[in-house]
C-alpha positions in Angstrom: 0.0 0.0 0.0 1.3 3.4 -0.9 1.3 6.4 1.4 -1.9 8.5 1.6 -3.5 11.3 3.6 -6.5 10.3 5.7 -9.5 12.6 6.3 -12.6 12.1 8.4 -14.9 15.1 7.7 -18.0 15.9 9.7 -20.0 17.4 6.9 -20.6 17.0 3.2 -19.3 20.5 2.6 -16.0 19.6 4.2 -15.8 16.4 2.2 -16.5 18.3 -1.0 -13.7 20.7 -0.2 -11.2 18.0 0.3 -12.2 16.3 -2.9 -12.0 19.6 -4.7 -8.5 20.4 -3.4 -7.1 16.9 -4.2 -7.6 15.6 -7.7 -6.4 12.1 -6.7 -8.6 11.8 -3.6 -11.1 8.9 -3.2 -14.2 8.5 -1.0 -14.1 5.8 1.6 -17.3 4.1 2.7 -16.9 0.5 3.8 -13.7 0.0 1.9 -14.6 -3.5 0.7 -13.2 -2.9 -2.8 -11.0 0.2 -2.4 -8.8 -1.0 0.5 -7.9 -4.5 -1.0 -7.1 -2.7 -4.3 -4.8 -0.3 -2.5 -3.1 -3.2 -0.6 -2.3 -4.8 -3.9 -1.0 -1.4 -5.2 -3.5 -1.3 -8.0 -4.8 2.0 -6.7 -2.8 4.9 -5.1 -5.1 7.7 -4.1 -3.4 10.7 -2.6 -6.1 11.1 0.0 -8.9 9.0 1.5 -12.1 10.9 2.6 -13.9 8.7 5.2 -17.6 9.4 5.2 -18.4 7.6 8.4 -18.5 10.7 10.6 -21.0 12.6 8.5 -24.4 12.9 10.3 -27.4 11.6 8.5 -25.7 9.1 6.1 -26.5 6.1 8.3 -30.2 6.5 8.7 -33.1 4.3 7.5 -36.5 6.0 7.2 -40.0 5.2 6.0 -42.0 8.0 4.3 -45.1 5.9 3.7 -44.8 5.0 0.1 -41.0 4.5 0.1 -38.1 3.8 2.3 -34.8 5.7 2.2 -31.5 4.1 3.2 -28.5 6.3 3.9 -25.3 5.6 2.0 -23.3 4.6 5.0 -25.9 1.9 6.2 -24.1 -1.4 6.2 -25.5 -4.6 4.7 -26.1 -6.2 8.1 -28.2 -3.2 9.2 -30.4 -3.5 6.1 -30.8 -7.2 6.6 -31.8 -6.7 10.3 -33.9 -3.5 9.9 -37.6 -3.9 10.9 -38.4 -0.9 8.7 -36.9 -2.6 5.6 -38.3 -6.0 6.4 -41.8 -4.6 6.8 -41.6 -2.6 3.6 -39.5 -4.7 1.2 -38.7 -8.2 2.5 -36.8 -9.0 -0.7 -34.3 -6.2 0.0 -33.6 -7.6 3.5 -33.1 -11.0 2.0 -30.8 -9.7 -0.6 -28.7 -7.8 2.0 -28.5 -10.9 4.1 -27.0 -12.9 1.2 -24.1 -10.6 0.6 -20.6 -12.0 1.2 -19.9 -13.1 4.8 -20.5 -11.7 8.2 -17.4 -9.4 8.1 -18.4 -8.0 4.7 -22.0 -7.5 5.7 -20.9 -5.5 8.8 -18.5 -3.3 7.0 -19.8 -2.9 3.4 -22.3 -0.2 2.8 -25.1 0.3 0.3 -23.7 3.6 -0.9 -20.3 2.1 -1.5 -21.8 -0.8 -3.4 -24.0 1.3 -5.6 -21.2 3.8 -6.3 -18.8 1.1 -7.2 -21.2 -0.8 -9.4 -19.2 -4.1 -9.3 -20.7 -6.4 -12.0 -21.2 -9.1 -9.4 -22.6 -7.0 -6.6 -26.2 -7.7 -5.4 -27.5 -4.2 -4.7 -27.5 -3.1 -8.3 -30.2 -5.7 -9.1 -32.3 -4.2 -6.3 -31.8 -0.6 -7.3 -32.7 -1.4 -10.9 -35.4 -4.0 -10.2 -37.2 -1.8 -7.6 -36.8 1.3 -9.8 -35.0 3.1 -7.0 -33.6 6.7 -7.0 -30.0 7.3 -6.1 -29.7 10.6 -4.2 -26.4 12.5 -4.3 -25.2 15.8 -2.9 -26.1 17.3 -6.2 -29.2 15.6 -7.7 -31.5 12.5 -7.9 -30.7 9.9 -10.5 -33.3 7.3 -11.6 -32.3 3.7 -11.6 -32.7 3.4 -15.4 -30.2 6.2 -15.9 -27.7 5.2 -13.3 -25.7 2.1 -14.3 -23.6 2.6 -17.4 -20.8 0.1 -17.9 -18.2 -1.9 -16.0 -17.6 0.0 -12.7 -19.1 3.0 -14.4 -22.2 4.9 -13.3 -23.8 8.3 -13.9 -21.9 9.8 -11.0 -19.7 12.7 -11.9 -16.3 13.3 -10.5 -16.6 14.3 -6.8 -20.3 13.5 -6.6 -21.3 11.8 -3.3 -24.1 9.3 -2.9 -26.0 10.2 0.2 -28.9 7.7 0.1 -31.0 5.4 -2.0 -34.8 5.7 -2.1 -36.9 2.6 -2.8 -40.6 2.9 -3.6 -42.5 0.1 -2.0 -43.4 -2.6 -4.6 -46.5 -4.7 -4.6 -44.2 -7.7 -4.3 -40.6 -8.5 -5.1 -38.2 -11.4 -4.8 -34.4 -11.9 -5.4 -32.8 -15.2 -6.4 -29.1 -15.6 -6.7 -26.6 -18.2 -7.8 -23.6 -17.3 -5.6 -20.0 -17.9 -6.0 -19.3 -20.6 -3.4 -16.2 -18.8 -2.0 -17.0 -15.0 -2.2 -20.8 -15.2 -2.2 -20.7 -12.7 -5.0 -23.5 -13.2 -7.6 -22.5 -15.3 -10.5 -26.0 -14.3 -11.5 -28.7 -12.7 -9.4 -32.2 -11.7 -10.6 -34.7 -9.3 -8.9 -38.3 -9.6 -10.0 -40.6 -6.9 -8.8 -44.1 -5.8 -9.4 -44.0 -2.0 -9.0 -46.4 0.9 -9.6 -45.0 1.2 -13.1 -45.2 -2.5 -13.9 -43.1 -5.6 -13.8 -39.4 -5.2 -13.7 -36.7 -7.9 -14.1 -33.2 -6.8 -13.2 -30.0 -8.9 -13.5 -26.6 -8.6 -11.8 -23.5 -10.8 -12.2 -24.1 -11.7 -15.8 -22.9 -8.6 -17.6 -20.6 -5.6 -17.1 -23.3 -3.9 -15.1 -26.9 -4.5 -13.9 -29.5 -4.5 -16.7 -33.2 -5.3 -17.3 -34.6 -8.1 -19.4 -37.6 -6.5 -21.1 -38.7 -9.7 -22.8 -39.2 -11.3 -19.4 -41.0 -8.2 -18.1 -43.4 -8.3 -21.1 -44.1 -12.0 -20.6 -44.8 -11.6 -16.9 -47.0 -8.6 -17.5 -49.3 -10.9 -19.5 -48.9 -14.0 -17.3 -47.2 -13.8 -14.0 -46.0 -17.4 -13.7 -42.7 -19.2 -14.0 -44.0 -20.9 -17.1 -44.4 -17.6 -18.9 -40.6 -17.3 -18.9 -40.0 -20.7 -20.5 -38.5 -20.4 -24.0 -37.2 -16.8 -23.5 -33.6 -17.0 -24.7 -31.1 -14.7 -23.1 -28.4 -13.5 -25.5 -24.9 -14.5 -24.3 -23.1 -12.3 -26.7 -22.4 -9.4 -24.2 -22.3 -11.5 -21.0 -19.2 -12.1 -18.9 -17.2 -15.3 -19.2 -14.6 -16.3 -16.6 -13.4 -19.3 -14.6 -16.6 -19.3 -12.6 -19.1 -19.4 -15.5 -19.1 -19.0 -19.2 -21.3 -16.4 -20.9 -23.5 -19.2 -22.1 -24.0 -20.6 -18.6 -24.7 -17.2 -17.2 -27.4 -16.7 -19.9 -28.9 -20.0 -18.8 -28.7 -19.0 -15.1 -30.6 -15.7 -15.8 -33.6 -17.8 -16.9 -33.3 -20.2 -13.9 -32.9 -17.4 -11.3 -35.8 -15.4 -12.8 -38.1 -18.4 -12.6 -37.1 -19.1 -9.0 -37.8 -15.5 -8.1 -41.3 -15.7 -9.7 -42.0 -19.0 -7.9 -41.1 -17.3 -4.6 -43.8 -14.7 -5.2 -46.6 -17.1 -6.2 -45.8 -19.9 -3.7 
């Protein structure tokens, strides 16, 4: 690990100033990706700006038709929250499936969403539940947020402060996990929202994406059988030692059907 300066600001204004004064500064949330990368000397930020001491970033609230989760809320808190469990049980289940106990107690929803790891779980929830990512500058809709591998709509220096999830009619998440890391080889969120059925996939491609053919089929017939025969194109999917692109394409269908079965059981 290379030398760096450590900052622990107490306000967003202070954090913004540090970022503005240091072009090579990086934000630190749970550090589940950044710190290992630094230890391997694959990243060498000049400054780390720790967000853990900024008031309001670790809150969970219920506004009636939606819940809002602060960026610094860790996965274990989402999994254990009575507010989240009552409003969106699938989101609690998803959080409880992330990594191991150490990761769940250090990793944060804001860090996961900002990083947009292709195998992270939260992107499927953000996209599947049509969430809104709130930053210190604006609100970004889920459909506009995920762009490419580790790339989002966030601009340089923009800070995620919370994620707002409208309460769905029903939702379920099904994941085929890597047996060692528990990352999603493929994970699928199926949700019936106020705007209709949404099917969001993580783990299979460079970033989370929706499968509109499955959404259309489920809108006409909400059953696992409605998804039979819908082929997922493997051309743009990931292929690695854990799963080929073709196998990931197959898993998208399998996980989607499992999620639907959870909802109609």
